[in-house]
N, C-alpha and C positions, 0 to 999 in steps of 0.2 A: 536418448536424446542428443547424440553427438553432433547432428547436422544443425540444430536449432540455433539461429543467430539471435542473441539478445540485444536489444536496442541500447542497452547501458554499457555495452563492451567498450565502445570508443572512449567514453568518459573515464572509465576505470583505467584504460591504457594512459590517458592523459595524467591521471593521478599518480600512476606508478612512475611516470617520468618526471614528477615534481615533488614526490614525498618519499622518505625512506621506507615507510610502512603504509600499506593500504588495508582497511578491514571492510569486508563486505558483510553487512548485517541482513537478516531477513528471517522469516519463519522457516521451520523445518520443511524440506521437500519442495522447495521453490526453484531448485537448480543451482544452488550455490557451488556445490562440489564440481558439477560439470563446468561451470563457468571458470572456477579457479584453474582447472586443467587446460581449458581452452586459452586462457590468458598467459599462462607460463608453462606451456607443454613440456619444456625440457628441465624445469626445476624440480628437485626432490619434493615429493608430496607426502605429508604426514597427516594421517587421519587420527585425530585425538579421541575419537570414539573407540578406537581400538585400545584395549586396555594395556597391552604390552608396550605399544608405542608411547602412550601417555606416561606409563610408569618409568620407561627409559628416560624420557625427557625430564620428568619431575625429579629424578634422582640428582641431576646436576645440570640444569638447563643452560647455565653459563658455559660449561665445558662442551655441552652438546653444540651450542651455536658457534663456538670457537673452531670446531672442527670443519666448518663449511666456509667457503669463500664465495659461492654462487648464491643467487636468490633462492629463498626457501618458501614453500607454501604450507600453511598449517589450517586444517579443516576442523571446525568447531573448537576454536581456540579457547573458549570459556571454560572447557573441561580441563584445562591445564593452568591453573591460576599462577603457578610459580614462573610461568614462561614470560610474563609481562615485564617484570623488573629485569630480567635477563635481556630482553629485547631492548630495553632502554639503554642499558650499558653497552650492548653491542652496536646499537645505532650511533651512539655518541662517540664511538671510536672513529667513525667516519661519517659525519653528519652530512656531507656534501654528496654522498652516494645514494642516489634515489633508487627505488624499486628493490630494496634489499629483502623485504618481507611482504607477503600478501597472506592475509588471514581471512577466515570466515567465522561467523558466530550466529547462533540462533536465539540465545537467551539475552536480550539486550539489556535488562536491568543489571545483571551481573557483569556483562562485558563492558558496558559503558562505564560502570564504576572502576573496573580494572584499568581501562584505557585512560580515564581521567586521572586516575592516581599514578600511573607509570609512563604514559606515552603522550601526554598532552604536548602539542606543538610538534610532535614527530610523526603523526599519523593522520590520514585522511579517512574519513567514514563515508560509506555510501550504502544505500539500502537497495537490496534486490527483492522486487516483489514477485508474486506469481505472474504468469504470462499476461502481458497486455493482449487485448484482442487481436491487434495486428501481428503480434509475435506468434500467436496461436496458429495463424493461417499463412505465416511467412510473407506478410506484406510489409512495406516500409512504414515507418511511424509517420503520422499525419504532420503535414506543415501548419496545422491549426496552432500548434504551440509556439513555434518560431515566429509566425506571423504576429501573434499577440505580444510576445516579449520583445520583439523588435519594432513594436508599434506600427507594423504594417497592416493596418486595419482593412484598407481597401482590397488587399490580396485575399481577405477571407471570401470575397465574392467569387473567386475562381477556384475554390477548394474542390479537388476531384473526389469521386467516390472510390474508396480503397477496397470495398468488398460488398457483397449482396447483404441484404437485411437478414436473411436466414442465418448467415454466419455470426452476425452480432447476437441474435437471439440464442443460437447454439452456444456461443461463448459465455453468455450470461447464465444459462442453465448449468453448464458443466463447470464453470469456474476457470481459474488459470493455474491450478497445481499441474505440473506437467504430466505426472503419471496418470491420473484419472482422465485428463483431457485427451491424451494421445490414445487411451483405451476407451474412448467415449462409446465405441460401437459395442462394447462389452458392458452392458448396464449393471449386470450382477456384480462384476469386478469393481466398477467405479463406486458402487454403493458400499461394497465391503472395504474398499480402500478408505472411503471417507470415515466409516465406522472405526477402523483401526487407527486412523490418524487422530481422530478425536480422543480415543481412549488413550493413545500414547501421549498426547498433549496433557491430559488430566493426570494419568497414572504415573508418568515418568518426568515430564518436564516441570509440571507444577509441583509435584511432590518433592523433586530435587531442589527446586528454587525456593520453595515456600513450605518447608516441612511441617510448620504448625497449622497450616491451612485446613479448614474443614473441606475436604474434597467433594463430599456429597453436596454440600451447599453450593460450592463454586460450580459443580456440574449443572445444577438447576439454574444457577445464574446465567451460565453461557447459553442454555437452551432458551431462557427468557429473553436474553440479549438478542438472540436471532430474531424472534417474533417482534422485536422493538426496533429493528433496522429501519431507518428513515423517520423515526418518531422522536418527538422531544422526550428527553430523559428526565424523569423525576425519581430522585434517589429513594424518597420515602416510599413510593409505590413498590419498588424493587424490594426494599427492606421488609415491608409487610408481607409481600408474597412469599419470600423465601424464608422468613422467620429469623432474620439476623438484624444487627443494629444498622443504623444509616452510615456510621463510620466504617463499618465492615463492608457495606456495599460500595462505598467510595474506593476502599482498598481494592476491591474486586475489579472496579472499573480501570483502575490503574494498572493492575496486573494484566487485565485482557489487552489494554492499549500497549503496554511495555513489552508484551510477548507477540506483537504483530497480529493479534487476532481481531482487534477492534479498532476502528478509526473514530475519533471524537472530532465532531464538527462544532466548534464554538459558535455562539450567537454574535451576529453583527451588532456593535454596540456604539456606533459613531453619532447616532442621532440624538440630539438634545431636545427635539421638538416633539417626537413621537413616542408613545408608550411601546417599547419593544419587549418581546420575550427574551429573557436573559439566559435561560437554561440551554444547555448543549443538546444537540442530537448526534446521531452517529450510526454506524452500521458495521456488521461483520465484513471484514475487508474482502474476503473471497466469496463471491456470489454462490458458487457451487457449494461451499461448506455451509453457507447460510441456508440454502434450500434443503440440504441434508438435514440439518438440525431441525427444520420445520416439517420434516416428513414429506417434502414435495419430491416425489420420486420419478416423475416423467415430465417430458418436455410439454406434452398436452396439458398435464395438470398444473404446470407453471404458467403457461400462457393464458389459461382459463381461471387461474387463481384470483380470489376476491382482492388480494393485495398485490396483483401484478404490477400496477402502476408504481406503487411505493417501492417494490423490490427492484423494478427497472430503474427508477430514479437513483437508488443507492448504488446500483452497479455502474450506471454511467458516470455518476459523481466520482466513483473510485477510479474509473478509467481516466477522467480528466486530470484528477490530482496526481495520479501515477505517471501520466504522460508528461506533465511539467517536471516532476522530480527525476524521471529516467533521463531527461535531456539536461538535467541540472539547471533548470530555469527556476530560480527561487520565487515562490509565491506565498502569500498568506491566504487562507481560505475560511469562509464562515458561511452561515445561512442567515436569512433575514425573515422575521415574522413579527408583526405587530399584534397588539391586543385586539385590534379590529380584524384580525385574520388575514390581513394582506401578507402574502408570502412570496419569497423568492428562494429557489432550492439551493443555489450556490452563488457565493460572491467571491471572486478572486481579486487579489490586489498585488501589485508589484511595480516596477519602474514604469509600467505602462498606465498606471492609474487604477481605477476601480471598475471592474466589469461584472455586471449581474448576469447569471445564466439560469434560465428556466428550462426544465427538463420535462418532457411529455412523452408518453408511451404511445399516443395516437399519431396518425399520419396528418391530420388536420387539426389546427388549433384556432379557436374562435378568438376574435380581436378582444372581447371582454375578458378573456383569460389572461391577457397581457397588460392590463391596466397597472398592476403593481410594478411590472418590469419598466413600463414607460415612465411611470412616476419616479421610480428610483433613478433612472438615467437622468432625468431632468434635475431632480434634487441634488444629486452628487456629481453632476457635470461629467458623466461617464462617457468615454470615446464611443462606446457601442453597447447595446444590450443583446444578448444572444439567446435564441430559442433553439434548443436541440430536440428534435422529434424523429418520427419515422417517415418524414416526407421524402420525395424523390428528388428534390432540387433545392439548391442554395438560392435564397430569395430574399430580397429586401422587402420587409413588411412595412417599414417607415424609414425615414432618413437615418434613424440611429438604432433600429431593431433589425436584426438579421436573423433569418431562419437557416439553420445549418442541419442537414440530415445527420443522423448517428452514424451512417455509413461513411461519412467524411472524416470520422474521428479514428 
C-alpha cells in the first residue's frame, strides 16, 4: 500500500509541528505502520511487536532514548509500557521541540491509560480508521464536511459526484481494511483474511488485554453484535441470548467499543416534550467485517439481503462520522427515535448547529418518508435537513431539505 494517500496525513503533519509527541490510534491492520513511515520516512522506526526490539527498549528506555537526537517512530507502542514514563522525561528536557516522537497503538484501553498517566499535555491523539470510500478509490475527500462545519450550507447545492454508485456499493461490501480491499478480486483470500483477522482479535488481542474474559462468550457476543448493526441495543436481550449477566454484557460493549470494533450511537435526548427512545444503537465499524461475521459472502447476496437497507445505513453513517473526524472537524452524533416510531438515522451537532440526516438505500424517496426530518428541522431550528440516498442529483426537496446522492460523499 505504499502509494495510498490517506486523508488524515495533513492533519497529522500539523500535529507534529505543534506537539512534542503524536500518537495514531486505531484497529489493527488499518494502515498505521505504513502511515508512520510515510510521515517520517527518515526517522528510525521501531516495531515493538518484534520481541528483540521491545526487550532492548524495556531494559532501559531512558538510556535508549538518550542515545538519539532525531525524531523516533514507535509502532504498537502499547506493547512497551515502560516507554511512556521515559518519553515524558525526555520530552521535558526540551518541551519546545515539537515532532520528537511519533507513536502508533492498537489497544486503546491500555494505551489511553498509559498516555493519561505519563504524557498528558505533551501528546496529541488522533485515530486512523480503515479506508474511507474515497481513499479506497484514490478520490479527494468530499467538500460536504467543510461546507457544513464552515456553515456554508448553500454550497451543498453544488456538491460534485466523486465516484459511480457501484464503487460505493463495492466499498460497502468489502469494507475498508486495506489488505482485503486491495485484494477484493480474490474472494477466497479476502474471506480467509477476515477469518484470521477475527481469530487474531479474539485469541491474541482480547486474551492479552483481558486475560480473565470468557473468550467463547465474547466471540458469541461479537457475532450477535454484527447482526444487531443499526438496531437499538437492549442489554438484557444480549445477556439472555449469550447466557451471561447484564453487567458482563455492558463490559463486553465497552471492550468492543474501546478496541475500535464497534461504534456506539447514543440517543438524542434534548426534547422535553416528546417521549424519546433513550437506549443507544450502533454498528460494527467496518462494513466488510460486519458482513463476514454475518456470513454474507458475495456482493449479490449483500445487495439482495433482507437487511440491506439497515446495513447500508450503518455503513453510510460510519462514512459520515469518519469523514468529519479525518478532517478534525469536531462533531457530536446521535440518532433520534420517538415512542411513536418517528425516526432519524443520524443527528450531527457542532458549531454549525444541529443537522438531521436521513439515509436511504433507494434512489427515490417518497415525501411521506421525510415527515420526521421536516418536523425535526422545524422544532430545532436546524439550518438544513439532509437526505442521503442513491439518487443521481443534488436537489432541494423543500426550502430546508436537501437530497444529496451518496456518490457525493
